[in-house]
C-alpha positions as CSV (number, residue, x, y, z in Angstrom):
1,Q,-220.4,9.6,22.5
2,V,-217.3,11.7,23.3
3,Q,-215.9,14.5,21.5
4,L,-213.5,17.1,21.1
5,V,-213.7,20.5,19.9
6,E,-210.6,22.2,18.9
7,S,-208.9,26.0,18.9
8,G,-206.2,28.0,18.7
9,G,-205.2,28.0,14.3
10,G,-204.5,30.3,12.0
11,L,-202.1,32.0,9.8
12,V,-198.7,33.1,11.2
13,Q,-195.6,34.7,10.0
14,P,-192.4,31.8,10.2
15,G,-190.2,32.2,13.4
16,G,-193.6,32.5,14.8
17,S,-195.8,31.0,18.0
18,L,-199.2,29.6,18.1
19,R,-201.2,27.1,21.0
20,L,-204.1,24.7,19.6
21,S,-206.1,23.6,22.5
22,C,-208.4,20.3,21.9
23,T,-210.5,19.5,24.7
24,A,-212.5,16.4,25.4
25,S,-216.2,16.8,25.9
26,G,-219.2,13.6,26.7
27,S,-219.4,10.4,28.0
28,I,-215.9,10.2,29.6
29,F,-214.3,8.0,32.6
30,S,-210.9,8.4,32.0
31,I,-208.5,9.8,28.9
32,N,-205.6,7.8,28.3
33,A,-203.4,8.9,25.6
34,M,-204.2,12.8,23.1
35,G,-202.3,13.8,21.3
36,W,-201.7,15.5,17.6
37,Y,-201.7,15.3,14.2
38,R,-201.2,16.3,10.9
39,Q,-201.6,16.7,7.4
40,A,-200.9,18.6,5.0
41,P,-202.1,19.0,0.8
42,G,-202.0,15.6,-0.5
43,K,-199.6,13.9,2.2
44,Q,-200.9,11.1,5.0
45,R,-201.7,12.5,8.0
46,D,-198.6,11.8,10.2
47,L,-197.5,11.9,14.2
48,V,-197.4,15.0,16.2
49,A,-196.7,14.8,19.5
50,T,-199.0,13.0,22.0
51,I,-199.0,12.3,25.7
52,T,-200.1,9.9,28.0
53,S,-201.9,10.5,31.3
54,G,-199.3,9.9,33.3
55,G,-197.5,13.4,30.8
56,S,-194.8,10.5,29.6
57,T,-194.3,12.7,25.8
58,N,-193.2,11.6,22.6
59,Y,-192.2,13.7,18.9
60,A,-191.6,13.5,15.9
61,D,-188.3,14.5,15.4
62,S,-189.6,16.8,12.2
63,V,-190.9,19.0,15.9
64,K,-188.9,18.5,19.0
65,G,-187.1,21.3,20.0
66,R,-190.1,23.6,19.0
67,F,-193.3,21.8,20.2
68,T,-194.3,21.2,23.1
69,V,-197.7,19.1,24.2
70,S,-199.2,20.0,27.3
71,R,-202.9,18.3,28.7
72,D,-204.6,20.0,32.3
73,N,-206.4,16.4,33.2
74,A,-209.0,18.0,35.3
75,K,-210.2,19.6,32.3
76,N,-209.4,16.9,29.9
77,T,-207.6,19.3,27.6
78,V,-204.2,18.5,25.1
79,Y,-203.3,21.5,23.8
80,L,-199.7,22.7,22.1
81,Q,-197.7,24.7,21.7
82,M,-195.8,25.3,18.3
83,N,-192.4,28.1,18.3
84,S,-190.0,29.1,15.5
85,L,-193.2,27.8,13.3
86,K,-191.7,26.9,9.5
87,P,-193.4,27.3,6.2
88,E,-193.4,23.3,6.4
89,D,-195.1,23.1,10.0
90,T,-198.3,24.2,7.0
91,A,-200.8,22.1,7.6
92,V,-204.3,20.9,9.4
93,Y,-203.9,19.8,12.6
94,Y,-206.1,16.7,14.0
95,C,-206.2,16.3,18.3
96,T,-207.5,12.5,19.4
97,S,-207.5,11.2,22.6
98,T,-207.6,7.7,23.6
99,V,-211.0,7.2,25.4
100,V,-212.4,4.9,28.4
101,A,-215.8,4.6,29.0
102,N,-219.1,3.0,29.8
103,L,-218.9,0.4,26.5
104,G,-215.3,0.0,26.5
105,V,-211.8,1.6,24.8
106,Y,-212.1,4.0,21.8
107,A,-209.9,6.5,19.6
108,Y,-212.1,9.6,19.1
109,W,-210.6,12.3,16.7
110,G,-211.5,16.5,16.4
111,Q,-213.0,17.9,13.3
112,G,-209.2,19.1,12.8
113,T,-207.9,23.0,12.1
114,Q,-205.9,25.2,9.8
115,V,-202.3,26.3,10.2
116,T,-201.0,27.9,8.0
117,V,-196.9,29.2,8.2
118,S,-196.1,31.6,5.5
119,S,-194.3,36.0,4.7
């Protein structure tokens, strides 16, 4: 069994910064892609950023130039540095990891962490 535990959400003023972290633990052989999605009230869950095991990244257009995704493979941890935050970035942020375990390859999700951008 694999668990993803997120941290780092909170309330921040427009223009501020936050750093989210997500650590995977459990029966893990290796982790392929890791990433972040977000879901605002009444909206679907959308991609924010992903990063492969080799470090290749992909970002939603709305966050390019403001957010940076990174990972520490030794710690099975993915980070999301969010700068120049806007009210429209307010959402629950979910991390996801594609994990290679003993019975196959599975996608896991964290429980979500709230990010609120407001003055």
